[in-house]
MARBA-684216 format. One line per 10 residues: number of its first residue (from 1); their letters; for each residue x, y, z of C-alpha. Coordinates in steps of 0.001 Angstrom, whole numbers, plus 524288, in hexadecimal, padded with zeros to 5 digits. Each point is the difference from the previous one (the first is absolute). Example, Ala and Ser with C-alpha at 12.3 -4.5 7.8 and 13.67 -1.06 7.14 Angstrom:
2
1> AS> 8300C,7EE6C,81E78 | 8055A,80D70,7FD6C;
***
This chain:
607
1> MTTETAPAGR> 8004E,80056,7FFDA | 804FF,80C67,7FBFD | 7FDDE,80CC8,8072C | 7FC7A,80C0C,7F746 | 8085F,80BBB,8027E | 7FDA1,80E52,7FB68 | 809EC,807DD,7F7FD | 80831,80907,80867 | 7FB52,80DEC,80176 | 7F207,7FD9C,7FA6A;
11> ITLPGGEMLA> 7F92A,7FE8E,80D32 | 7FE40,80ADD,80990 | 7FB7C,7FCF5,80DE4 | 7FB1E,80D15,80669 | 7F96E,7F856,80AF3 | 7F2FD,7F999,801F1 | 802D4,7F3DA,7F73C | 7F92F,7F328,802A5 | 809E8,7F572,7FFF5 | 7F789,7F35B,800C7;
21> WSDLPQKRLA> 7F46E,803F0,7F700 | 7FD0A,7FEDC,7F212 | 7F526,807C1,7F8CD | 802E1,7FAC1,7F17D | 7F37B,7FB81,7F9CD | 7FE43,7F0F0,7FEC1 | 7F71A,800DF,7F3F5 | 8079D,80545,7F484 | 7FC29,801FE,7F197 | 80827,7FE83,7F3E4;
31> DGGPLAALAT> 8082A,80C24,7FDF5 | 7F93E,806B5,80B3D | 7F23F,7FFBB,7F926 | 7F79C,80BE8,7FD42 | 8063C,807A9,80BB7 | 80D76,7FF36,7F9B5 | 7FAAB,80387,7F2DD | 7F979,80C08,80581 | 80C10,80405,80708 | 80881,7FE54,7F3F9;
41> RLVPPGARVL> 7F6EC,80926,7F8DE | 800BA,80A33,80AC9 | 80E28,8003E,80165 | 807F4,8060F,7F51C | 80DD9,7FBF2,7FC0D | 80A3B,8052E,80A22 | 7F634,80426,80A14 | 802A0,7FF37,80E71 | 7F64C,7F6C5,8062E | 7FCB2,7FD15,80E3F;
51> VAGPHDPALL> 7F91E,7F2D0,8022C | 7FAA2,800E6,80DD3 | 7FBC4,7F366,80613 | 800F9,7F1AB,7FC2B | 7FD99,7FD47,7F1FF | 80214,7F4C6,7F69A | 80E22,7FF9F,7FC00 | 7FBE0,7FED7,7F241 | 7FAAC,80DCB,800DA | 80DF5,8048A,80267;
61> DQLGHAEVTC> 804AA,7F7F2,7F42A | 7F628,807CD,7F77F | 805F0,80C8D,804A0 | 80D89,7FD23,7FBED | 7FF38,80C21,7F6FC | 7FF45,808C3,80C79 | 807FC,80304,80C36 | 7F835,7F85C,80AD7 | 80153,802B9,80E6E | 7F871,7F677,808A2;
71> LLRSHPDAVA> 7FAA7,8036F,80D92 | 7FDE7,7F3AD,80840 | 7FDFD,7FC6C,80E68 | 80504,7F1F3,7FE88 | 80E75,7FDBE,7FFF7 | 7FF6A,7F277,7F92A | 7F70C,8063E,7F5C7 | 80A47,80AAA,7FE0C | 80AEC,7F58D,7FE51 | 7F795,7F916,7F5E0;
81> LANRAAHVVV> 7FD17,80BC4,7F7D6 | 80CC9,80749,80105 | 804CF,7FA8C,7F360 | 7F452,805EC,7F8DE | 80054,80D54,8054B | 809EF,80AB9,7FFB7 | 7FD71,802CD,80EDE | 7F862,7F9D6,80B04 | 7FC3C,8075E,80C77 | 7FB72,7F6A6,80B16;
91> GGPSGLPADE> 7F794,805B2,80A93 | 7F42B,8097A,800CF | 7FDC0,80B25,7F6F9 | 806F0,808CB,8095A | 80C79,7FA20,7FAFA | 7FEA6,80615,7F2AC | 8097E,80B27,7FE18 | 7F823,80C95,80138 | 80638,80691,7F3E9 | 7FE07,7F462,7F71A;
101> TYDVVIAAAG> 7F46D,80115,7F5F6 | 7FBD0,7F6BF,7F55B | 7F8B2,800EA,7F2C6 | 7F6AF,7F42C,80405 | 7FCBD,7FABC,80D59 | 7F998,7F27C,7FF44 | 7F942,7FAEF,80BF3 | 7F791,7F580,7F9C3 | 80092,7F7C1,80C3D | 7F8EA,80A5F,807F9;
111> LDPVESVEGT> 805DB,808A8,80B41 | 7FE84,7F659,80B73 | 80BA1,7F718,7FC83 | 80862,80C46,7FD9A | 80074,80275,80E52 | 808C9,7F81A,80947 | 7FB0B,7FB98,80CD8 | 80E0E,80150,8056C | 7FFB1,80F00,7FEF3 | 7F65B,80B0A,802B9;
121> RLGWDAVLAR> 7F337,7FDAC,7FA1E | 7FB36,80B08,7F7BA | 7F2C5,7FC57,7FB52 | 7FA23,7FF7C,7F26B | 7FED1,80E76,7FE04 | 80DDF,80327,804C0 | 8059F,7F4B0,7F74E | 7F8B4,805F4,7F460 | 80555,80D96,802EE | 80E34,7FAC3,80051;
131> LVAAVRPGGA> 7FE53,7F90C,7F305 | 7F99B,80C0D,7FA69 | 80B8C,807EF,80456 | 808BA,7F679,7F897 | 7F8D2,802D8,7F2D2 | 8063E,80AB1,7F84E | 7F7EC,80AC9,7FA4C | 7F9B0,7FAE3,7F373 | 8021F,7F1CF,80582 | 7F5C5,7F556,80263;
141> LLLRLDNPLG> 7FC24,7F6C5,80B19 | 7F9C2,7F36F,7FD77 | 7F88C,7FB0F,80C49 | 7F826,7F4B0,80335 | 7F4C5,7FFA3,8097D | 7F92E,7F394,80444 | 7F0D9,80006,8003E | 7FA31,7FC29,80CE9 | 7F343,7FC1F,7F881 | 806BF,7F9FE,7F4D0;
151> LHRLVSTTPW> 7FB8C,7F390,7F8EA | 80ADF,7F831,805EA | 7F9CE,801F2,80DBF | 7F271,7FD4F,7FAE9 | 80329,7F208,7FB1D | 80A71,7FC98,8097B | 7FD67,7F411,8090B | 8076D,80642,80AE8 | 7FA6E,80CDE,805BC | 8091C,80B5C,7FDC2;
161> YAARDDSAWV> 8010F,80262,80E93 | 803E5,7F258,80351 | 80CC0,7FE78,7F922 | 80BB8,7FCB4,80879 | 80B40,7FCF4,7F6EE | 80C0D,80805,80124 | 7FD1F,8084F,7F43D | 7F342,80465,80673 | 804BF,80406,80D02 | 7F951,80D1D,7FE30;
171> IGGVLDRGHP> 7F275,7FF99,7F9F9 | 7F924,80CE9,7FBCC | 7F189,80236,7FE08 | 7F736,80B41,7FC78 | 8002F,80518,80E0E | 80EA3,80285,7FEFD | 7FF50,80EB5,7FD3C | 80E86,80043,7FE41 | 7FEC5,7F968,7F222 | 7F757,80406,7F577;
181> ANRAQLRERL> 7F52A,7F66C,7FD57 | 7FB36,8032E,7F253 | 80543,80780,7F36D | 7F9F2,80CDF,80391 | 806A8,7FFBF,80D1A | 80D04,7FC61,7F9BD | 7FEE4,80B2D,7F5F9 | 7FD0E,8096B,80B23 | 80C67,7FB30,8074F | 808BD,80147,7F41E;
191> TEAGLRPDAC> 7FAF0,80DAA,7FD5C | 80218,80426,80E14 | 80DC5,7FAA3,7FF0B | 802FB,808C0,7F3E1 | 7FD82,7F618,7F496 | 7F6C3,8007E,7F4D5 | 7F918,7F25A,7FDEA | 7FF71,7FCE5,7F1CC | 7FC60,7F1E7,7FD68 | 7FAC8,7F4CC,80799;
201> WAAYPDAGSP> 8004A,7F111,7FC93 | 7F7B1,7F5EF,806CF | 808AA,7F3BA,802FE | 7FA00,7F290,7FEC0 | 7FF52,7F540,8047A | 80860,80418,80B88 | 80794,80C82,8030C | 80CAA,7F9ED,80320 | 8024F,7F8A7,7F244 | 7F571,8050B,7F71D;
211> TALLDADHLD> 7FE85,7F954,7F29F | 7F72F,80AF9,7FB32 | 80120,80E8B,80209 | 7F3E3,80766,7FB1E | 7FE5C,80E73,7FF40 | 7F5BF,80362,80AD3 | 7F9F2,80B91,7F90F | 7FDE2,7F781,7F3A8 | 7F9D5,7F5AA,8085B | 7F680,80916,805B0;
221> RDAGSGLFDA> 7FC5D,8059D,7F26D | 7FFD3,7F3F6,7F825 | 7F851,7F5B1,80779 | 7FBD6,7F813,7F47B | 80D99,7FEB7,7F9FB | 80267,7F235,7FA6F | 80ED6,802D1,801F0 | 7FE63,80298,80E7C | 7F6CA,7F475,80121 | 80908,7F64B,7FA75;
231> VLHGACAGGS> 80C2A,80575,80707 | 7F971,80023,80D61 | 7FACB,7F1FE,7FDF9 | 80CA8,7FAEB,7FB42 | 807B0,8062D,80B4F | 7F678,7FB96,80B0D | 7FCBE,7F28E,7FADA | 80DE0,7FB2C,80324 | 7FDEB,7F1C9,7FBE5 | 8047B,7F542,808AE;
241> TRDTVLQDPA> 80AEE,80825,8062C | 7F716,80954,8070F | 7FD7A,7FEF8,80EF5 | 7F36B,7FB17,8056F | 7F5E5,80A88,8008B | 7F1F8,8020B,804D8 | 7FAC6,80300,7F288 | 80467,80134,7F1E1 | 80782,80D3B,7FF9A | 7FEE2,800BE,7F15B;
251> RLAVDALHAG> 7F1C6,8006C,8000D | 7FFA0,809F8,80A7A | 80A41,8088F,7F8F9 | 7F88E,7FFEF,7F3A7 | 7F34C,8035C,806C0 | 80740,80B41,806A5 | 80430,804B2,7F322 | 7F259,80074,7FA09 | 7FB15,80635,80C03 | 80AB4,80A8E,7FE7D;
261> RAADLAPGWL> 8071F,7FBD1,80C9C | 80BD8,7F84D,7FAB5 | 8094E,80ABA,80426 | 7FA05,8013A,80E05 | 80124,7F108,801F7 | 80E59,7FF1C,7FB34 | 808C5,7F966,809EF | 80903,80B81,7FEDA | 8036F,80C5D,7F864 | 80BAD,80579,7F9A8;
271> VLAHRPADGG> 7FFAA,80ED7,7FFA7 | 8098B,807CC,7F7EA | 801F0,80E1E,80537 | 8097E,80AB9,7FB50 | 80680,80A74,80756 | 7FDDA,80D2A,7F977 | 80C09,8054C,7F8FB | 8061C,80CB6,803CC | 7F66A,80AAA,7FD88 | 7F490,7F6EF,802F4;
281> ERPPAADQDL> 7FDFC,7FC03,7F1F0 | 7FB93,7F212,7FC74 | 80C26,7F7B9,7FDAF | 8010F,7FADA,7F1E8 | 8009F,7F1C9,804C0 | 7F21B,800D6,804F5 | 7FB09,800E1,7F236 | 80629,7F41B,7FAD5 | 7F823,7F55F,7F9D6 | 7FCE4,7F6A4,80B48;
291> PVALIQTGRP> 7F98E,7F2B1,7FDF8 | 7F196,7FDAC,803FC | 8034E,7F1D1,80220 | 80C1A,7F7AF,80251 | 7FDBB,7F103,7FF22 | 808D2,7F4A8,8031F | 800CC,7F780,7F3A4 | 80181,7F310,805C6 | 8068D,7F4BA,7F962 | 8080E,800E1,7F75D;
301> GIGVSEVLHG> 804B3,80C8C,80640 | 80201,80A7C,7F526 | 7FE8F,80BAC,80982 | 7F4F1,807BB,80566 | 7F485,803A3,7F749 | 7FCB2,80F24,8007D | 7F3BF,806AA,7FBAE | 80294,80E5D,7FC4E | 7F501,80990,7FE85 | 8013A,80B1F,7F5A3;
311> PSGRRWGLTP> 7F801,8083C,7F721 | 7FC76,7F48F,7F74C | 7FC52,7F74D,80AB6 | 806E6,7F518,80754 | 80AE9,7F89C,7FA4E | 80842,7F449,80434 | 80E2C,801A5,8036C | 80AB2,7F715,80615 | 80A26,801AD,80A1C | 809E3,7F5CE,7FC01;
321> TTGRQTPPAA> 80739,7F73C,809CF | 80E36,80197,8025B | 8074D,7FB48,7F41B | 7F3E8,7FAFA,7F91A | 80045,7FC28,7F292 | 7F3A7,7FEFD,7F7EB | 7FC20,7F1F2,7FE7A | 7FEF1,7FA23,7F2C9 | 7F2E0,7FFEC,7F8A6 | 7FBDB,7F26D,80558;
331> PFASREAAYR> 80980,7FA5C,80A7D | 7FF45,7F232,802BD | 7F657,7FDD8,7F53B | 801E9,7F183,7FF9F | 7FCEC,7FF1A,80E52 | 7F6DB,80B21,8043E | 7F2DC,803B2,7FBD2 | 80140,80E62,802D9 | 80A6D,80A3D,801C0 | 80124,80E47,80410;
341> DADALSGPVP> 802F3,80A0E,7F58F | 80659,80C44,80601 | 7FEC5,807F9,7F40C | 7F158,7FF04,7FFFE | 7FF41,8087E,80CBE | 801C7,80C92,7F7AF | 7F2B0,803D6,7FA5D | 7F412,80683,80546 | 7F7EE,7F92A,80ADB | 7F26F,7FCB9,7FB11;
351> SGRLLRTLLL> 7F4FF,806A5,807CC | 7F3BF,7F8A8,804DC | 7FB15,7F6F2,80AC1 | 80572,7F2B0,8027D | 7F7E8,7F580,7F9BA | 800FF,7F6CC,80BAE | 7FA2A,809FA,808BF | 7F4C8,802F0,7F6AB | 7FCAC,7F198,7FED4 | 800B5,7FE31,80EB9;
361> DAALRRDLAT> 7F6C5,80B02,80252 | 7F664,7FB73,7F582 | 80049,7F1DE,805BC | 7FD3F,80529,80DE4 | 7F438,807E3,7FAE5 | 7FB7D,7F48E,7F7A2 | 80084,80966,7F45C | 8009C,7F5EE,7F4F0 | 7FDBD,80A33,7F538 | 80C99,80783,8044F;
371> LRTLLHGYAG> 80725,7F2C7,80133 | 7FBFA,7FC02,7F245 | 8041D,80D5B,7FA52 | 80D09,7FFF1,8068B | 802E8,7F1FF,7FCA5 | 7FB68,801AC,7F203 | 80918,80BB8,7FEF1 | 80AF8,7F8FF,805F0 | 7FEED,7F40C,7F6AE | 7FE47,808DA,7F414;
381> WLAAQADGDG> 80C12,807CC,80361 | 80811,7F342,8019F | 7FAC3,7FB40,7F277 | 8043E,80CAE,7FA24 | 80E11,7FD3E,8048A | 80080,7F28E,7F995 | 80772,7FD66,7F356 | 7FA09,7F93B,7F458 | 801EE,7F2F1,80627 | 7F8BB,80406,80C73;
391> RIAGAAALAG> 80B4D,800CB,80899 | 803DD,80B81,80919 | 80E24,803D5,802E6 | 80758,809F9,80841 | 7F9D4,807BD,80B85 | 7F1DB,7FCE8,7FBD6 | 80209,7F1AF,801F5 | 801CD,801D0,80E5D | 7F523,80ABA,80142 | 7F7D1,7FAAA,80ADE;
401> TDNVVVDGDR> 7F597,8074B,806BF | 808FC,80530,809BD | 808E4,8067B,7F630 | 7F5CA,805DA,7F6A3 | 7F96A,80DA4,80220 | 7F2F1,803A5,7F9D8 | 7FCDC,80DBE,7FC5D | 7F291,80009,7F9C7 | 800D7,7F6E9,7F47A | 80F44,7FFB1,7FFB8;
411> YAVLDPSWRA> 807B0,7F518,805FB | 80EBA,80076,80199 | 80B6F,7F8C6,80733 | 803FA,807EC,80BDD | 80DD7,7FAAC,8013F | 8056C,7FB86,7F307 | 80D2E,7FB46,804FF | 7FBB9,7F225,8024A | 7FF56,7F877,7F345 | 7FD40,7F258,7FB82;
421> TGALPADVVL> 80BA6,7F8FA,7FA48 | 7F811,7FA38,7F4D0 | 7F2E5,80245,7FACF | 7F408,7F955,806E8 | 7F2EA,7FC4C,7FA50 | 7F590,80AB1,801E5 | 7F6EF,7F6AE,806F8 | 80A9A,7FBB8,80982 | 80353,80EAF,802C6 | 7F1BB,802CE,802D3;
431> ARGLWRFAAG> 7FE62,7F3EE,80849 | 80BD8,80307,8078F | 7FB21,80E0B,8032F | 7F293,7FB0C,803AC | 80552,7F414,80800 | 808C8,8099E,8084B | 7F405,8086D,8025D | 7F6E8,7F4B8,80299 | 80A3C,7FA6A,8095B | 80162,80D47,80777;
441> LLTGGYAHPW> 7F0D8,80140,800D2 | 7FD5C,7F25D,805A1 | 80B90,7FDE1,8091C | 7FED1,80DDA,8044E | 7F280,7FDCA,8054A | 7F996,80AA3,7F788 | 7F143,7FF3F,7FEBA | 7FC2C,7FD8A,7F1C5 | 7F3D4,7FD58,7F80E | 80346,7F239,7FB6F;
451> SSTLDVAGLT> 7FD58,7F298,8060A | 807C7,7FC2F,80C10 | 802CE,7F28E,7FA96 | 8083A,80537,7F4E8 | 80E9F,7FD54,800C6 | 80A90,8092C,7FB35 | 80058,7F94E,7F28B | 7F1DD,7FFF2,7FE74 | 7FE9E,80ED8,803DC | 80AA6,802E3,7F59D;
461> VVLGGLAGHD> 7F76A,7F928,7F62F | 7F431,80868,803E2 | 807C1,80C76,7FF54 | 8049B,7FC60,7F2E0 | 7F16D,7FE8D,7FC09 | 7FDB6,80DB9,80498 | 80B4C,8043A,7F825 | 7F9C3,7F9B9,7F40D | 809AF,7F44D,7FF30 | 7FD52,7F1AA,800F5;
471> LDRATVSEAV> 80B45,7FB9C,808AF | 80140,7F20F,8044A | 80698,7F9BB,80B7F | 80B0A,7FB16,7F780 | 80342,80E6B,7FC17 | 7FF22,80457,80E50 | 8096D,7F503,803BE | 8096E,80409,7F598 | 7FEEB,80E4F,804DD | 80308,7FB52,80DE8;
481> QTEAAIAAAL> 80C66,7F9AC,7FB81 | 803A4,80C3F,7F89E | 7FDA3,80829,80CF0 | 80853,7F661,80782 | 80B70,80209,7F639 | 7FE46,80EF3,80060 | 7FFAD,7FFF2,80EB2 | 80C38,7F782,80035 | 8072B,809DA,7F7BD | 7FB34,80B97,808D8;
491> HGLDPDGTVD> 8049F,7F959,80C4C | 80BB0,7F8E3,7FA85 | 7FB87,7F181,80329 | 80798,7F468,7FB6F | 7F918,7F527,7F77C | 7FC05,7F89B,80BFC | 7FA0B,80C4B,805FA | 7F8E4,802C1,7F3A5 | 7F9C1,7F29C,7FFC8 | 7FBC4,8016F,80E93;
501> LAAEMQSVAP> 7FA61,80DA4,7FD0C | 7F875,7FABB,7F3E4 | 7FA6A,7F4B0,808A0 | 7FC38,809B5,80A8B | 7F93D,808D6,7F63C | 7F90F,7F497,7F9AE | 7FA2D,7FC4D,80D11 | 7FB9F,80D36,804A3 | 7F259,7FECC,805AD | 7F5ED,80A3E,803F3;
511> TDPPIGSRSY> 80224,7FB90,80E36 | 80E48,802DF,80011 | 8054E,80CFB,804E0 | 8079B,8087A,7F64C | 80D24,7FAA3,7FCB6 | 80A49,804D9,809EA | 7F4F3,805E6,80877 | 8040E,80291,80DD9 | 7F40B,807C5,80368 | 7F7C4,7FB5E,80B98;
521> QQLREAWLRQ> 7F3AC,805F1,7F9B1 | 8022C,7F8B1,7F376 | 80419,7F384,806B2 | 7F321,800EF,807D8 | 7F826,801EC,7F425 | 8067D,7F459,7F92B | 7FC90,7F77A,80C48 | 7F22B,804FD,7FF3B | 7FF72,7FBD1,7F1CB | 80631,7F310,8033A;
531> REEITRLAAL> 7F598,7FDF2,80B57 | 7F500,80336,7F6A4 | 80542,7F6EE,7F57C | 8017A,7F4E6,80A85 | 7F255,802AE,80455 | 7FAAA,7FEDA,7F25E | 807D8,7F36F,7FD9F | 7FB35,7FA9D,80C7D | 7F1DA,802FA,7FC57 | 80236,7FA0B,7F283;
541> TAWTEELLTS> 805FA,7F3D6,8060D | 7F4A3,7FEB3,80933 | 7F627,8018A,7F455 | 8078F,7F62C,7F816 | 7FFDD,7F63A,80B4F | 7F140,801E9,801F2 | 7FE13,7FE7B,7F1CD | 80803,7F37D,7FF5B | 7F875,7FAB7,80BEC | 7F300,80230,7F9E1;
551> RERALRRAET> 804C2,7F9CD,7F34E | 80564,7F3F2,80772 | 7F26C,7FEF4,806FF | 7F8EB,800C3,7F33B | 8088D,7F5AB,7F95C | 7FE5A,7F6C3,80B73 | 7F0CF,80148,7FF1A | 80122,7FD79,7F125 | 8082F,7F3E0,80202 | 7F6CF,7FABF,80A11;
561> TIGLLSGSIS> 7F422,8029D,7F677 | 807DB,7F8D1,7F53F | 802B5,7F4B9,808CF | 7F1CD,7FEE6,8043A | 7FB18,80055,7F1D3 | 80A08,7F63E,7FABE | 7FA2F,7F547,8089B | 7F174,80222,7FC59 | 7F84F,7F845,7F6F7 | 7FC17,80BE5,7F73E;
571> YRVGRLAITP> 80E2F,802A2,7FE27 | 80308,7F247,7FB42 | 7F462,7FF9A,7F6C7 | 80427,80CF9,7FA4F | 80DAB,7FBC8,7FDE4 | 7FB77,7F3C9,7F8B5 | 7F77E,808AE,7F70B | 80A41,80A05,7FD37 | 80B0F,7F5F7,7FCEF | 7F9DB,7FB0E,7F2E4;
581> ARLAKRGARA> 7FDD5,80D9B,7FB9D | 80DBF,803AE,8025F | 804BB,7F45A,7F89F | 7F6FF,80298,7F484 | 804B3,80E58,7FF57 | 80E01,7FB69,7FFD9 | 7FDA7,7F685,7F51D | 7F8FD,80A33,7F7D2 | 80BAC,808F3,8010F | 80921,7F4D0,7FBFF;
591> AKRRATAVLA> 7F786,7FCD2,7F435 | 7FF92,80F06,7FBC5 | 80E56,800CD,80042 | 8021D,7F373,7F745 | 7F5DB,80532,7F662 | 8073A,80CA9,7FF44 | 80D5A,7F904,7FD9E | 7F9D1,7F868,7F43D | 7F8B5,80B1E,7F9E7 | 80B56,809C6,8006C;
601> PKQEEQQ> 8086B,7F9B9,7F558 | 7F4B0,7FEE3,7F67A | 7FC34,80E3F,80184 | 80E4D,803B9,7FCF8 | 7FF30,7F783,7F3A0 | 7F32A,80663,7FBBB | 8067A,80D0B,801CE;
***
């Protein structure tokens, strides 16, 4: 085991350092995630930057074009990060040199972990004042504030006030007047400290390592956005890696979006504020084109997707990963069913509402007319993407209901970067999209207007009928195999994992919880559906047993009657009368066959 050492002269110990404590985050994203991408955009080349508090080391790697000073309270963390920063100050904020100012101050871990418990406690406002003093005129502060009424607290299985782990030795709530509790209070504190708040991003699914940063003002104004709908659902769904929760955070986040409260329920906020330049004028840096959304791309990592807002509307952008090279047009074409095309994230973002949300809403309201209209339009749009052989390629081949937006009669792919390696039959593409929606509808426990006895494949066939296509179960089975291959490419599964995933998808039943679900609410709903199914099967079994018993009794009565009749005189006389008639009838049939055999050759000769 080797002991990490710091370069000589890079660490300053003014006092108050914590010698047996570490604050570095355990959960880390590739290349620092959206936070690092945002920091990279805010920090110009050659700028002097103060990173206050514990951050992902990848954030410092992304700031290699600037001169970075770290302010930490943990001495082990300072040793670990000393190679990534020009200078590290260990202790409370009072250890910062009074005459040092910086172009950008980043406190994206909040202000609480900036203070050391080994020194004099300053409090939130005093720490903010010290960091504001470190911002040069015209400079910027990027500050995080956790939301005491955030989504993470609403779905957590552990009450926020009961945490007892080391990192939660101090827990704040809305009664703590020393901390701002919402965005308005935070803006007031920043204004009182001498800064001008310019932008605010809502952090999802948690404030510490967000995979999505969304402009709070745009969230409030554009409640029906298909883009925000898809991003929030994708960030909060989390798959099989998410912690156990009380209810599905993805559904709650989407509902909050459409109610205009997604920014208010964000687990945390990142606020960008500028210090007025000399003379009080607005600094030029405050007018730069900032993204309205930054999204972790997932596998394969090509960087962080950005959405920029301009006069012509929203458009895609991309913050590349360190040393990234654009992947070839179809990597691993012989092995993977789908790939990520980084160059596709450069065009306009289509407007409209997410098709999946519209379909779910219509199903809950039993609005079959709207369902038929939406599905007809979806199927017609897919058919228009097919070539002369009826096959669909590119992004349209992977256009499920969760990646298609609807604006009136117009349908469009939201994120065109995921593409099919080869062309797929149009019916399979449609069946795959409908199967994904049917599986989410049934396993999610949503109320719907169709029979409760339908399985996922059966509901897919029904949805295909509403879309005007006669799908069969064989096509649905092929679509499920295709979905398993695409999911394997998305998650990087090996061949054995792909086979297991395909088998799991083929066996999905309406009584199952959603794949990867760790929500008590969804698990309870699945249990209720299983109990209803068991009750129905038990009733069917009891009815079948009763029917078999009644048939058995009837058969025994018939056998008794036959036995009694077979020994009577009338039965014997009747049998003697019927037997000669049967023999005569059998002889007549034989004579007829012989006559036909004799006459047939003569008729042929006459002809």
